[in-house]
C-alpha positions as CSV (number, residue, x, y, z in Angstrom):
1,M,28.4,78.1,32.9
2,S,26.4,74.9,32.4
3,V,26.8,72.7,29.4
4,R,23.3,73.7,28.1
5,T,24.2,77.4,28.3
6,Q,27.4,76.8,26.5
7,K,25.5,75.1,23.7
8,Y,23.2,78.1,23.4
9,V,26.1,80.5,23.4
10,F,27.9,78.4,20.8
11,A,24.8,78.3,18.5
12,A,24.1,82.0,19.0
13,S,27.7,82.9,18.0
14,F,27.1,81.3,14.6
15,L,23.5,82.5,14.1
16,L,24.0,86.1,15.3
17,P,26.1,87.3,12.3
18,A,23.5,85.9,9.8
19,V,20.6,87.4,11.8
20,I,22.3,90.8,11.8
21,L,23.0,90.7,8.1
22,Y,19.5,89.5,7.3
23,T,18.0,92.2,9.4
24,V,20.1,95.0,8.0
25,F,20.0,94.1,4.3
26,V,16.7,92.2,3.9
27,L,14.2,92.8,6.8
28,Y,14.8,96.5,7.4
29,P,14.7,97.5,3.6
30,A,11.5,95.4,3.2
31,I,9.8,97.2,6.1
32,Q,11.1,100.5,4.7
33,G,9.6,99.6,1.3
34,I,6.2,98.9,2.9
35,E,6.4,102.3,4.7
36,I,7.4,104.2,1.6
37,S,4.4,102.7,-0.3
38,F,2.1,105.0,1.8
39,Y,4.0,108.2,0.7
40,K,4.5,110.2,-2.4
41,W,8.3,110.4,-2.7
42,S,10.7,111.1,-5.5
43,G,13.6,109.4,-3.9
44,L,15.8,112.5,-4.5
45,S,15.1,114.3,-1.2
46,M,14.0,113.7,2.3
47,N,10.7,115.4,1.7
48,R,7.8,112.8,1.6
49,T,4.1,113.4,1.4
50,W,1.7,111.1,3.1
51,V,-0.9,109.8,0.6
52,G,-2.3,106.8,2.5
53,L,-3.6,104.1,0.1
54,A,-3.5,106.4,-2.9
55,N,-0.6,104.5,-4.5
56,F,-2.4,101.2,-4.0
57,A,-5.6,102.7,-5.5
58,R,-3.6,103.9,-8.5
59,F,-2.2,100.4,-9.0
60,F,-5.7,98.7,-9.0
61,R,-7.0,101.5,-11.2
62,E,-4.3,100.9,-13.8
63,L,-4.9,97.2,-13.4
64,T,-8.5,97.5,-14.5
65,A,-7.9,100.2,-17.1
66,P,-9.0,99.6,-20.8
67,N,-6.9,97.0,-22.5
68,D,-3.7,98.2,-24.0
69,F,-0.5,96.4,-25.0
70,F,1.5,98.5,-22.5
71,N,-0.6,98.1,-19.4
72,I,-0.2,96.3,-16.1
73,R,-2.4,93.3,-17.1
74,N,-0.1,92.6,-20.0
75,Y,3.0,92.9,-17.7
76,L,1.5,90.4,-15.3
77,G,0.4,88.2,-18.2
78,R,3.9,87.9,-19.4
79,N,5.1,86.9,-15.9
80,V,2.5,84.2,-15.8
81,F,3.5,83.1,-19.4
82,I,7.2,82.9,-18.2
83,F,6.0,80.9,-15.2
84,F,4.9,78.1,-17.6
85,F,8.3,78.1,-19.2
86,G,9.6,77.6,-15.6
87,L,7.3,74.6,-15.3
88,A,8.6,73.3,-18.6
89,A,12.2,73.6,-17.3
90,I,11.2,71.6,-14.3
91,F,9.6,68.9,-16.4
92,L,12.5,68.7,-18.8
93,G,15.0,68.6,-15.9
94,L,13.1,65.7,-14.5
95,V,13.1,63.9,-17.9
96,C,16.9,64.5,-18.3
97,A,17.6,63.3,-14.8
98,A,15.6,60.1,-15.4
99,L,17.4,59.4,-18.7
100,I,20.9,60.1,-17.2
101,H,20.0,57.9,-14.2
102,A,19.5,55.0,-16.7
103,K,23.2,55.4,-17.4
104,P,23.2,55.6,-21.2
105,R,26.5,55.8,-23.1
106,G,28.0,59.3,-22.5
107,A,25.9,60.0,-19.4
108,N,28.6,62.0,-17.7
109,L,29.1,64.1,-20.9
110,F,25.3,64.9,-21.0
111,R,25.4,65.7,-17.3
112,V,28.2,68.3,-17.7
113,T,26.6,69.7,-20.8
114,Y,23.2,70.2,-19.3
115,F,24.7,71.7,-16.1
116,F,27.2,74.0,-17.8
117,P,24.7,77.0,-18.1
118,R,24.2,76.9,-14.4
119,V,27.8,78.0,-13.7
120,L,27.3,81.1,-15.8
121,A,26.0,84.3,-14.2
122,I,22.7,85.6,-15.5
123,P,24.4,88.7,-17.1
124,A,26.8,86.4,-19.0
125,I,23.9,84.3,-20.2
126,A,21.9,87.4,-21.3
127,L,24.9,88.9,-23.1
128,L,25.7,85.5,-24.8
129,W,22.2,85.1,-26.1
130,S,21.8,88.8,-27.1
131,M,24.7,88.2,-29.5
132,V,23.5,84.8,-30.7
133,L,20.0,86.2,-31.4
134,H,21.1,89.6,-32.8
135,P,18.8,90.3,-35.8
136,D,21.7,91.4,-38.0
137,Y,24.8,89.4,-37.2
138,G,23.5,86.9,-34.7
139,L,24.4,83.2,-35.1
140,V,20.8,82.1,-35.5
141,N,19.7,84.6,-38.2
142,S,23.1,84.3,-40.0
143,G,22.7,80.5,-40.1
144,L,19.2,80.7,-41.4
145,R,20.2,83.1,-44.2
146,A,23.2,80.9,-45.1
147,I,21.0,77.9,-45.8
148,G,18.3,79.9,-47.7
149,L,15.8,80.2,-44.9
150,E,15.9,84.0,-44.6
151,A,12.1,84.1,-44.2
152,L,12.6,82.4,-40.8
153,A,15.1,85.0,-39.6
154,K,13.2,87.2,-37.1
155,P,13.9,90.3,-35.0
156,W,13.8,88.2,-31.9
157,W,13.5,91.1,-29.5
158,S,11.9,93.8,-31.6
159,L,8.3,95.0,-31.4
160,Q,6.5,94.4,-34.7
161,E,3.0,95.4,-35.8
162,E,2.0,91.9,-36.5
163,M,0.3,90.5,-33.4
164,P,2.2,87.1,-33.3
165,L,5.5,88.9,-33.1
166,Q,4.4,91.1,-30.2
167,R,5.1,88.1,-27.9
168,L,8.2,86.9,-29.7
169,G,10.4,88.6,-27.1
170,V,8.7,86.7,-24.3
171,W,9.0,83.4,-26.2
172,T,12.7,84.1,-26.7
173,M,13.3,84.9,-23.1
174,G,11.3,81.8,-22.0
175,F,13.5,79.5,-24.1
176,V,16.7,81.2,-22.9
177,G,15.4,80.7,-19.3
178,I,14.8,77.0,-19.9
179,W,18.3,76.7,-21.2
180,A,19.7,78.4,-18.2
181,A,17.6,76.6,-15.5
182,L,17.5,73.1,-17.0
183,G,20.8,71.9,-15.6
184,W,20.0,72.9,-12.1
185,Y,16.7,71.0,-12.1
186,M,18.4,68.1,-13.7
187,I,21.1,67.8,-11.0
188,L,18.5,68.3,-8.2
189,F,16.3,65.5,-9.5
190,L,19.1,63.3,-10.4
191,A,20.5,63.4,-6.8
192,T,17.0,62.7,-5.5
193,I,16.4,59.8,-7.8
194,Q,19.7,58.3,-7.0
195,N,18.7,58.2,-3.3
196,V,15.7,56.1,-4.1
197,P,16.4,52.5,-3.1
198,P,16.6,50.3,-6.3
199,E,14.6,47.6,-4.5
200,Y,11.4,49.6,-5.1
201,T,11.8,49.9,-8.9
202,E,13.1,46.3,-9.2
203,A,10.1,45.0,-7.3
204,A,7.7,46.9,-9.6
205,L,9.4,45.6,-12.7
206,I,9.3,42.0,-11.4
207,D,5.5,42.5,-10.8
208,G,5.1,43.3,-14.5
209,A,5.1,47.1,-14.5
210,T,6.7,48.8,-17.5
211,K,9.5,51.3,-17.1
212,S,7.2,54.2,-17.7
213,Q,4.7,52.9,-15.1
214,T,7.5,52.4,-12.6
215,F,8.7,55.9,-13.1
216,F,5.3,57.6,-12.7
217,L,3.9,55.3,-10.1
218,V,6.9,54.5,-8.0
219,T,9.7,57.0,-8.6
220,I,7.6,60.2,-8.8
221,P,5.8,59.6,-5.5
222,L,9.1,58.9,-3.8
223,I,10.6,62.2,-5.1
224,W,7.4,64.2,-4.7
225,E,8.7,66.5,-2.0
226,T,11.6,67.6,-4.2
227,L,9.2,68.1,-7.1
228,R,6.8,70.1,-5.0
229,T,9.6,72.3,-3.7
230,T,10.8,73.2,-7.2
231,I,7.3,74.2,-8.2
232,V,6.8,76.3,-5.1
233,F,10.1,78.1,-5.8
234,A,8.9,78.7,-9.4
235,V,5.7,80.3,-8.0
236,M,7.7,82.4,-5.6
237,G,9.9,83.8,-8.4
238,M,7.0,84.3,-10.9
239,F,6.5,88.1,-10.3
240,F,10.2,88.9,-9.8
241,V,11.7,88.0,-13.2
242,F,14.0,90.9,-14.0
243,D,17.7,90.5,-14.7
244,L,17.6,88.2,-17.7
245,A,15.0,90.2,-19.6
246,F,16.4,93.6,-18.6
247,I,19.9,92.7,-20.0
248,L,18.7,90.7,-22.9
249,F,16.1,93.2,-24.2
250,E,16.6,96.6,-22.6
251,Q,19.3,97.6,-25.0
252,N,16.8,97.5,-27.8
253,A,14.4,99.8,-25.9
254,N,11.3,97.7,-26.6
255,K,8.4,96.9,-24.4
256,N,7.2,93.5,-25.8
257,S,9.3,91.7,-23.2
258,D,8.6,93.9,-20.2
259,M,7.6,92.2,-16.9
260,I,5.9,93.7,-13.9
261,A,9.4,94.0,-12.3
262,H,10.5,96.2,-15.1
263,Y,7.5,98.4,-14.6
264,Y,8.1,99.1,-10.9
265,Y,11.8,99.5,-11.6
266,W,11.0,102.1,-14.1
267,Q,8.6,103.8,-11.8
268,A,11.3,104.1,-9.2
269,F,14.4,104.9,-11.2
270,G,12.9,106.4,-14.4
271,A,9.8,108.3,-13.2
272,N,11.0,108.9,-9.6
273,N,7.7,107.5,-8.2
274,W,9.3,105.6,-5.4
275,G,6.0,105.5,-3.4
276,Y,4.1,104.0,-6.3
277,S,6.9,101.6,-7.1
278,S,7.0,100.4,-3.5
279,A,3.2,99.9,-3.5
280,I,3.4,97.7,-6.5
281,V,6.2,95.6,-4.9
282,T,4.2,95.3,-1.7
283,V,1.1,94.0,-3.6
284,M,3.2,91.6,-5.6
285,F,4.8,90.4,-2.4
286,L,1.5,89.7,-0.8
287,V,0.1,88.0,-3.9
288,T,3.3,85.8,-4.0
289,I,2.9,84.8,-0.4
290,A,-0.7,83.8,-1.0
291,L,0.1,81.9,-4.2
292,T,3.1,80.2,-2.5
293,I,1.0,79.0,0.5
294,G,-1.8,77.9,-1.8
295,T,0.6,75.9,-4.1
296,F,2.3,74.4,-1.1
297,F,-1.0,73.0,0.3
298,A,-2.5,72.2,-3.1
299,L,0.5,69.9,-3.9
300,K,0.7,68.4,-0.4
301,R,0.6,64.6,-0.4
302,E,1.1,62.0,2.2
303,S,4.7,61.6,2.9
304,V,6.4,58.5,1.5
305,Q,9.1,57.0,3.7
306,Y,11.9,54.9,2.3
């Protein structure tokens, strides 16, 4: 056996288990999901009825139905709304990374504090905040009542008749999401900023640039690839927000925080419409691919070498 063949065999021995696992647990179920989207299937038997594009037609029919609070457009709108909270988490993570990189007093403490939520699992985060924000005995409302601000104590996850509160659950989940994701973005940007040679920023400061100008005109272009990657991943996850909202709000049986993922989950496991659920997932998958590719090229800039 030649040396070249040995290298191929050695590489294949490491890649093959991962390829097998990916094929069995990701690729095959994805293909099966696309196939199921063309059938009417309850998921409880082996009997399936071919319906062609009927499930997709139903989705677009419901998408264009008269406006109602509990319709697909509102589900998608909440996903887009949460996406902007994701962008806010990216921005705040970048700001925190820049501030910690300046090495203020207590920088290590801030670093650990910001990153701490990242070590918690999403279910733990959801359960923690469901207790903190409980309308009756939660820390937030109890604290507001204790200092005489009972008017500000809100049912943070309840559906109220007043229009402003109909989105309160989405705002709540958005801020919890920022708290959970901030530390990850902070560490990611901090590691990237620390790899930027200090000569670039020092030269800019010597030439008369302010610290803010140096950050936006020197540092940002040098870490642009990392920034673009985080935004692309935020786009990729926009229509698949599920676990945090499901655990945080499902126990209260409200719909003001439902996302599109909750809708196709309910269609599959609640209404036994597996074909329709798979059709929704397929459409969201294709839309996500299109948005991801579009975002990737829209944010593409000339690579800066250092």
